[in-house]
C-alpha positions, 0 to 999 in steps of 0.5 A: 495502515501507516500514517498517510501512505497505503501499507507498502511492504517492499519485497526486494528482489533476490540479490538486491539490498533493501530499499531504505530511506536515507537519513537527513544530513546532520543538523538538517531536517526535511523541508516542507513539501511543495509538490510540482506536477507536470506531464513528461514529453512521453505522456507520463506524470511527473511529481517533484518535491525539493528537499535539500536536507541530504544529497540523495534522490528518491524516485518512486515509479507507480504503474497503475493497475496492481492486483485489481488488474489481475484476472481471477486464477492468475493471482501473482501476475502483477507481482511477477511482471513488475519484478521481472521488469526489475531483474538485473540481466547481468553481473556488470549491471549489478556491479555498476549499481553497487558502485553508484550506491543505487538501491532498487525495490518493487512491490504490488498493492491493490491499485498499483505496483511500485518500482523504487529507486534511491541513489546519491544525487550525483549518480542520478543520471547513471542510476536512472539509465541503469533502471530504465535499461531493465524496465524497458527491456526485460527478459521474460525467460523460463528460468527467470519466471521459475525463480520468481515463482519460487520467491513469490510462493515463499512470500505467500507462505510468510504472509499466511504465517502472519496472523494479521497479514493472513486475516487481512487477506481472508477479509479481502478474499471474502469481500472481493471474491472473484476480483483482483482485490480478492487475491494475494499480491504474491499469488499461490503456488497454483495461480503462479503456475497458471501464469504463462510467459504469454500472460506476463508479456501481455500484462507488461505491454498493456501496463508499462506505457507512459500514460499509465506511469507516475514518476514521484521524485524527492530530491535536492537537485533542481526540478528541471534537471531531474525532469530532464534526466527522467525524460531522457532515461525513459524516452523509449517508453511506449506511448499511450494508456492501458490497452487491456481494458480491464473491467473495474472491480466489483463492489464488496459482497458479504457471505450469507451469515456475514462470517468467515471462520477458519481453523488454523494452527496459530499461537493465538486466535485472530478476531476481526470486524471488517467494513467496506469503505465508501467511494474514495475522495479527499474527505473520505480518505481523511476520515478513514485515517482519522477513524483508524487512529481513533479506533486502535492506535495505542493507549487511549484509543477506543479499542484499547480497553479490550486489552488494558482493562478486560484482558481479552487481547494480546494486541489490538489495532485498526487498519484502513486500506484505501482503494479506488473503489473505496477500501476496507476498514478492519479492527482486529485483535489476537487472543487466547482460543478460550477467549475468542468469542468473548473478545468478539462480543466485546469488539462488537459492543465497542462499535455499538457504543461508538455508534451510539455516543458519536465523537466529541470535540475533545476526542476529535482534537486528540485524534487530529493531533495524533494524525498530524504527528503521524503524518510528519513522522512517517513522511520525514524521509525522502523515500516514504514521502515520494511514496505517499505523494505518488500513491495519492496521485495513483488513487486519484486524489492528486499528489498535491493533496500531500501539501493540503493534507494537514490543513484538511485534517484540521478542518474535520469536524466532530459532526462529519466524523460521527456521520461517517462512522455511523455510515461505515459501522452498519452491522449489515455490512460487517464481516466477522473474521475468526481464525485460529486453533480454538473452536471456530 
C-alpha cells in the first residue's frame, strides 16, 4: 500500500500513453485540498478540489463494484468491461485526444474500477466530451473482446511472475475463495474465455449508472465550471444505482491448517503472514496504515532486523489492503529456499514480541510522523490526489476525510494502536503463505 491510497496499478489500454501525474508549475506547490462534494443532476457524486499550481486537470471516475461484484468463474469481467468502455473506436478520436494532450487509463481494484483522465485545463471540455463518447457508447464486438482477453491474459502472467504480486493474489484466493475478492482483476485464460459478450453487456448496464459513479476532480479551474462541463459531457448516463443485486462478499475463511504452500520456480522464496482486518471505518483505516508503516516500511521498522541483523531476507515489507468488508494486512519477505523456515519462524516471533510489548509513545510518534510525510508526498500531484479522494468516497469513508486525515492521524494513541494490533494479530486468524523453489 502506498500512502493513503489503495494500491492502484494503472494498466493503460494498448495504444494509449501511461497515465502520469503532471508536475506543478515551476516555483509553485500543491495547495491544501478542501474537498467539496455535490450530487450532479444525473445523480452521480461529484468531488472537487482546487489546485492552481498547474494548468492541468485530473478527473478520476470511480465505478463502484470492482472485483467484488464479479461472480465466481468470471474473473476478469470487471476489467474487460471497464477497458472496453474506454477503447478508442476510431483513429480520428485518437488523433483528437493526442492533439488535446489528453491521457486516459483504467484499472480494476477490489471494490471499484477507475477510469482516469488527465489533460490541459484549457482542453477539459473537449477531453470530457471525447471520454464520454467512449464510455457512454462502447463497442462490445468480438475482435475487441478477444484483443482485451489477450491483453489481460498477458497482465495475469506478469502478475504471476512477480513474487509479491503473486503472493498477495494467493492470500486473497485462499481467504476469499469463491468470491470476487478471491480472483485476479485480470482473470485467467479460462475465466476470460468464459466471459461472454452478454456477460459484458449485462455488467456494463448494471454498473455504469449515474448513481454508481463518482467523479473526483482536482483542477485549477473553478468548481462550477468543472461541474458544468462534467454534467454536460455525461448527461446521458443512465439514471439509478446498481441493478444486478450482487450479494456482499463472504467473510475471509482460513484453510484447516492455516497454511498455503506452493512450489514455484522463482529466484527466492516468498514468505508471508496475512491477517484479515476488522470492518472498515475511519479509525480502523488509519490504524491499518499506521500498522503497515510500523511493521515494514524501511529501516527502523519492526521487521527490518530480519534483514539487517538476522540476514534472513533480501526484502521485507508490509502491505495493508482496505476493502469494504475490512481488508487484509500482509507482512512478507523474500529469502533463500534454505532459509525459508527460519525466516518464517523469525517473522512469527517478531509478531509475538509486538503483541507482548505493545506500542510505546515514542514509537507511535515516529510512526505518525512517517505517515504525515508519506501522505503529503504521495498526494502532492493532482492525479494521485484525485485518486485518493475518490477512493475514500468509494470505500464509504467520504472524500472529505482526505481533509481531516492528517489531524485524525495526530489523534491516534498508543493504547488504540496496541489494542488494534493485538486484535488483528490473533494467531488463530493468521494465514501462512510460502511460495518458491525450495521445499514447501
